[in-house]
N, C-alpha and C positions, 0 to 999 in steps of 0.2 A: 504494500500500500504506500503510495507516494502522495504527499500533500504539498500544495503550493500555497503559501500564505503571503498575501500582498499587504502593503502598507504605504502610506504617504499621500494618498489622495486628499482632496479638499476643495475649498472655494478660494479662488484667487482672482485678482483683477487683471484686466488687459495689460499685457506686458510683463506679468509676474512670472515667478518660477515655482516649480514643484519638483520633488525628487521621489520617484516611486521605487519601492524595493519589493523583491519577491524571493522568498527563501523556500527551497525545496527540502523536504525531510522524508525519511522512510528508508526502505531497503532499496538503495540505488547502487547498481553495479557500474553504470556509466551514464554520464550526462552528455547529450549531444547538443543540438541547438536549443537556446532559450530565447525568449523574446516577449514582445508586447503586441497585443491587438487592442482595438477599441471598437465600441459600438455605441453610436448615438441613437436617440429615439427615432424609430421608424427607418433606421438604416441597417444595412448589413454589417456584420463584423468585418473589420479591415485590418490589414497588417500595419503596424506602426514601425517596428524595428525588430531585427533579430541579430543574434550573435552566436557564432559557432564556438565550440570549445577551443578552437585554435585562434580565435580572435577576429575572424572575418565578420564584418557587420554589413547589414543591409537596412535601408531606410525607405519609407514611403516618401515620395517626392514632396508631399505637403509638409513634412517635418524636417527635411534636410536643412542643416545649418542652424536649427533651433534645438533639436533633441539629440541627446547622446546616450547610447546604450553601452553598458559595461558589465563585466562579470567578475565575480570572485569565485573561481572554480573550486578552491579549497573549501568554500562555505556553501557551494551549490546555490549561489545567490546571483540574481541579475538586477540591475538598476536601470532606471530611465531618468536621466536629468532632462527636465523640460524647461526651456528658457523662452522668453518672448512669447508667452502664451497668448492665444487668440480665442475669441468666443467659439470659433469653429472647432477648437480642440476639445470642447465639452463633450464628454462621453464617459461610459464605464470602460475602464481599462483592465484588460485581462492578461495575466501572465500565462505563458505557454512554455512547456518544456518537453523535449523529446528524450525519453529516459529508457535506459536498459534496466529492466527489472527481472525478477526471477523467471517469469513466464515469457519474456521476450521484450521487444522494443515497443514502447507505448507512448502515446501523446497524453499529456496531462494539462489541465487548466486550473487556474486559480478561481476564486469566487468572484473576483472583480472588485475594483475600487473606483469610486466616483470622482471624476475631475470636472469641476465647474469653473468656467472662466467668464467673469462678468465684464460687461463693457461700461 
């Protein structure tokens, strides 16, 4: 059983910053990609950023230059530093991890954390 616990969401004004954290726990044999997705009301869930265990990162065009994803592999934790936030960044942000567990490779999701940017 693997659990992803997110923290760091909240309410911030236009141009503000937030830092999200997601820690994975449980019986983890290997951790592959970790990342963040978001879902705004009435919208589909979309990729925000991902990072491989080797450090390769990928960002949605809408957040490039403003958001930075990083990982602490020793702690199985992924972070998302969000700067210059805009109202259109308002969404529930979900942590995602590609994990090797006892029964094989599985995708796991966190419970989500709300990010609200006011104008």
